[in-house]
C-alpha positions as CSV (number, residue, x, y, z in Angstrom):
1,X,343.3,-180.6,-262.8
2,X,343.9,-180.2,-259.1
3,X,343.4,-183.3,-257.0
4,X,341.2,-183.2,-253.9
5,X,343.1,-183.5,-250.6
6,X,342.2,-186.5,-248.6
7,X,341.7,-186.0,-244.9
8,X,344.6,-187.3,-242.9
9,X,344.3,-190.4,-240.8
10,X,345.2,-188.3,-237.7
11,X,342.1,-186.1,-238.2
12,X,339.9,-189.2,-238.7
13,X,341.1,-190.7,-235.4
14,X,340.5,-187.4,-233.5
15,X,337.0,-187.1,-234.9
16,X,336.2,-190.6,-234.0
17,X,337.5,-190.1,-230.5
18,X,335.3,-187.0,-230.0
19,X,332.2,-188.8,-231.2
20,X,332.9,-191.8,-229.0
21,X,333.5,-189.7,-225.9
22,X,330.1,-188.0,-226.1
23,X,328.4,-190.7,-223.9
24,X,331.0,-190.4,-221.1
25,X,330.0,-186.9,-220.0
26,X,326.3,-187.9,-220.1
27,X,327.0,-190.9,-217.9
28,X,329.1,-188.8,-215.5
29,X,326.3,-186.2,-215.2
30,X,323.7,-189.0,-214.6
31,X,325.9,-190.5,-211.9
32,X,326.5,-187.2,-210.2
33,X,322.8,-186.5,-210.2
34,X,322.0,-189.9,-208.8
35,X,324.5,-189.5,-206.0
36,X,323.0,-186.1,-205.1
37,X,319.5,-187.5,-205.0
38,X,320.6,-190.6,-203.1
39,X,322.5,-188.5,-200.5
40,X,319.4,-186.3,-200.0
41,X,317.2,-189.3,-199.4
42,X,319.7,-190.8,-197.0
43,X,319.9,-187.6,-195.0
44,X,316.1,-187.4,-194.8
45,X,315.8,-191.0,-193.7
46,X,318.5,-190.5,-191.0
47,X,316.7,-187.4,-189.7
48,X,313.3,-189.1,-189.8
49,X,314.6,-192.3,-188.1
50,X,316.8,-190.8,-185.4
51,X,315.9,-187.2,-184.8
52,X,312.6,-185.6,-185.9
53,X,309.4,-186.8,-187.6
54,X,306.2,-185.1,-188.6
55,X,302.9,-186.2,-187.2
56,X,299.3,-185.2,-187.9
57,X,296.6,-185.0,-185.3
58,X,293.5,-186.8,-186.7
59,X,291.1,-186.7,-183.8
60,X,289.9,-184.5,-181.0
61,X,291.1,-186.7,-178.1
62,X,293.8,-184.2,-177.0
63,X,291.8,-181.0,-177.2
64,X,292.8,-178.3,-176.1
65,X,296.5,-179.3,-176.1
66,X,296.3,-180.3,-179.8
67,X,293.6,-179.7,-182.3
68,X,292.4,-181.7,-185.3
69,X,294.5,-180.5,-188.2
70,X,297.6,-179.7,-186.2
71,X,300.9,-180.9,-187.8
72,X,303.6,-181.5,-185.3
73,X,307.3,-182.1,-185.2
74,X,308.1,-185.0,-182.9
75,X,311.5,-185.4,-181.1
76,X,312.5,-189.0,-181.5
77,X,315.9,-188.7,-180.0
78,X,314.6,-187.8,-176.5
79,X,313.4,-191.3,-175.5
80,X,315.6,-193.2,-177.9
81,X,315.1,-193.8,-181.6
82,X,313.7,-197.1,-182.8
83,X,315.6,-199.0,-185.6
84,X,313.2,-199.7,-188.4
85,X,312.2,-203.3,-189.2
86,X,313.7,-204.4,-185.8
87,X,312.7,-204.7,-182.1
88,X,315.7,-202.5,-181.1
89,X,315.4,-199.2,-179.3
90,X,318.5,-197.1,-179.0
91,X,319.2,-195.2,-175.8
92,X,317.8,-191.7,-175.5
93,X,318.7,-188.8,-173.2
94,X,315.6,-188.9,-171.1
95,X,312.8,-191.2,-169.8
96,X,309.1,-190.6,-170.1
97,X,307.7,-188.7,-167.1
98,X,304.2,-188.4,-165.7
99,X,302.3,-185.5,-167.4
100,X,304.2,-185.5,-170.6
101,X,302.5,-185.9,-174.0
102,X,303.9,-189.0,-175.7
103,X,303.8,-190.4,-179.3
104,X,303.7,-194.2,-179.2
105,X,302.6,-197.4,-181.0
106,X,299.2,-198.5,-179.7
107,X,298.8,-201.8,-178.0
108,X,296.8,-204.1,-180.3
109,X,293.2,-202.9,-180.7
110,X,291.1,-205.9,-181.3
111,X,288.1,-203.9,-182.5
112,X,289.9,-202.4,-185.5
113,X,291.5,-205.2,-187.4
114,X,292.3,-203.0,-190.4
115,X,294.7,-200.9,-188.3
116,X,295.2,-202.7,-185.0
117,X,298.4,-200.8,-183.9
118,X,298.2,-197.2,-185.0
119,X,300.5,-194.4,-184.0
120,X,298.9,-192.4,-181.2
121,X,299.5,-189.3,-179.1
122,X,298.2,-189.2,-175.5
123,X,299.3,-187.9,-172.1
124,X,301.2,-190.1,-169.7
125,X,299.1,-190.5,-166.6
126,X,300.4,-193.6,-164.8
127,X,304.1,-194.6,-164.3
128,X,305.4,-198.2,-163.5
129,X,304.4,-199.1,-160.0
130,X,301.7,-196.5,-159.7
131,X,298.2,-197.3,-158.3
132,X,295.7,-195.6,-160.5
133,X,291.9,-195.4,-160.3
134,X,289.0,-193.2,-161.3
135,X,285.9,-192.3,-159.2
136,X,283.1,-190.2,-160.7
137,X,285.4,-189.2,-163.6
138,X,288.3,-188.0,-161.4
139,X,291.5,-189.9,-161.9
140,X,293.7,-190.6,-158.8
141,X,297.3,-191.6,-158.9
142,X,298.7,-193.1,-155.7
143,X,295.7,-191.4,-153.9
144,X,296.3,-188.0,-155.3
145,X,293.4,-186.6,-157.5
146,X,294.7,-185.4,-160.9
147,X,293.6,-182.3,-162.8
148,X,290.6,-183.0,-165.0
149,X,291.2,-183.1,-168.8
150,X,289.3,-180.9,-171.2
151,X,285.6,-181.7,-170.9
152,X,284.1,-181.3,-174.4
153,X,281.2,-183.3,-173.0
154,X,280.0,-180.2,-171.3
155,X,279.2,-178.8,-174.7
156,X,278.3,-182.0,-176.5
157,X,276.4,-183.9,-173.9
158,X,278.0,-186.3,-171.4
159,X,277.9,-189.9,-172.6
160,X,277.3,-191.1,-169.1
161,X,279.1,-193.5,-166.9
162,X,278.9,-196.3,-169.4
163,X,280.4,-199.8,-169.5
164,X,282.2,-201.1,-172.5
165,X,283.3,-204.7,-173.2
166,X,286.8,-203.5,-174.0
167,X,287.2,-202.5,-170.4
168,X,287.3,-206.2,-169.3
169,X,291.1,-206.4,-169.9
170,X,291.6,-204.3,-166.7
171,X,290.9,-207.4,-164.5
172,X,294.4,-208.6,-165.2
173,X,296.0,-205.7,-163.1
174,X,293.0,-204.8,-160.9
175,X,293.3,-205.0,-157.1
176,X,290.7,-207.1,-155.2
177,X,291.4,-205.0,-152.1
178,X,293.4,-201.9,-151.2
179,X,293.2,-198.8,-149.1
180,X,291.3,-197.3,-152.0
181,X,288.8,-200.1,-152.0
182,X,288.3,-202.9,-154.5
183,X,288.1,-202.5,-158.3
184,X,284.5,-202.8,-159.6
185,X,283.5,-206.0,-161.2
186,X,282.4,-204.0,-164.3
187,X,284.6,-201.0,-164.8
188,X,282.9,-198.1,-166.5
189,X,284.1,-194.9,-168.2
190,X,284.2,-192.9,-165.0
191,X,284.7,-195.6,-162.4
192,X,287.6,-198.1,-162.7
193,X,290.5,-199.3,-160.7
194,X,292.5,-199.4,-158.5
195,X,295.0,-200.9,-161.0
196,X,298.7,-201.3,-160.5
197,X,300.9,-200.4,-163.5
198,X,303.4,-203.1,-164.2
199,X,307.1,-202.5,-164.6
200,X,308.1,-201.2,-168.0
201,X,304.5,-200.0,-168.9
202,X,302.6,-196.7,-168.9
203,X,298.9,-195.6,-168.6
204,X,298.0,-193.2,-171.3
205,X,294.9,-191.0,-171.5
206,X,293.6,-188.2,-173.8
207,X,293.0,-184.7,-172.3
208,X,289.5,-184.8,-173.8
209,X,288.5,-187.7,-171.7
210,X,284.9,-188.2,-173.1
211,X,286.3,-188.3,-176.6
212,X,289.3,-190.4,-176.1
213,X,289.9,-194.1,-176.7
214,X,292.9,-194.7,-174.5
215,X,294.3,-197.1,-171.9
216,X,290.9,-197.6,-170.4
217,X,290.0,-199.5,-173.7
218,X,293.2,-201.0,-175.1
219,X,295.5,-201.3,-172.1
220,X,298.9,-200.3,-170.9
221,X,301.7,-199.2,-173.2
222,X,305.0,-201.0,-173.2
223,X,308.2,-198.8,-172.9
224,X,309.4,-200.2,-176.2
225,X,306.3,-198.7,-178.0
226,X,307.3,-195.2,-177.1
227,X,308.4,-193.2,-180.2
228,X,308.9,-189.6,-179.1
229,X,307.6,-186.4,-177.7
230,X,305.9,-183.6,-179.7
231,X,307.8,-180.4,-180.0
232,X,305.7,-177.7,-181.7
233,X,303.0,-177.2,-184.3
234,X,304.6,-176.3,-187.7
235,X,301.3,-176.1,-189.6
236,X,297.6,-176.1,-188.6
237,X,294.3,-175.8,-190.5
238,X,290.7,-176.0,-189.4
239,X,290.1,-179.6,-190.3
240,X,287.0,-180.4,-188.3
241,X,284.4,-177.7,-189.0
242,X,285.5,-175.4,-191.8
243,X,283.0,-174.2,-194.3
244,X,285.5,-172.7,-196.7
245,X,286.7,-174.2,-200.0
246,X,290.1,-175.8,-199.8
247,X,290.3,-175.2,-196.1
248,X,293.9,-176.5,-195.9
249,X,294.9,-173.4,-197.8
250,X,292.1,-170.9,-196.9
251,X,291.4,-171.8,-193.3
252,X,294.9,-171.9,-191.7
253,X,295.1,-171.4,-188.0
254,X,298.0,-168.9,-188.1
255,X,298.0,-168.5,-184.3
256,X,298.7,-172.2,-183.9
257,X,301.9,-172.2,-186.0
258,X,304.9,-172.3,-183.7
259,X,302.7,-173.4,-180.7
260,X,304.9,-175.4,-178.2
261,X,303.2,-178.6,-177.0
262,X,303.1,-178.9,-173.2
């Protein structure tokens, strides 16, 4: 009767080695996948922090330059990127100039405690050292009247030259006397100033002046609050008055895509 052959010790060792090594390729694949994902996230965060960030227009304060439902790319490198979780701003390659549209952190808004310092986008009207005032709705910078912003009020009804308690902060930088006259004791929507913009601060206003909560209400913007300048619209949909289902997909403003912000 033939005897069964016993497997050699060498074969048992090889089989055990193969079985034990099965977890190593799995661990290696997991590690390679993790490094790939981590690298992608790191690149995204670097781009978002130092170069470009997306921003959505939530209100009509900048009509017609920007519409509700516009999505913009913002150049953060231009004025110097801000290091997250710090008070440090890195140098940029340009400084904000009068007339530019700026993305910035709002000065504290005491009337909205749930979100007192939102990210805003407005047009820079007053530079440090400027004397700025408004008479009958026309803004003057250093005695020169400025082009009027978009007047949606002509279609919706002018709110009138109203006073608001948030305007009272203006007394801190108002002039009691000047060649433009004295600042009114109670500044109104259309009549305020003259005010002198302090060093390192800016006066921001929306193009749609009668639908814009801006520097008239919450004050001057410190230079360190500036975050960037809008580049162009990469996506836009009719977010304010569409009557279509799923308007973000069915009511896209194709003519706005690629629109350069000026």
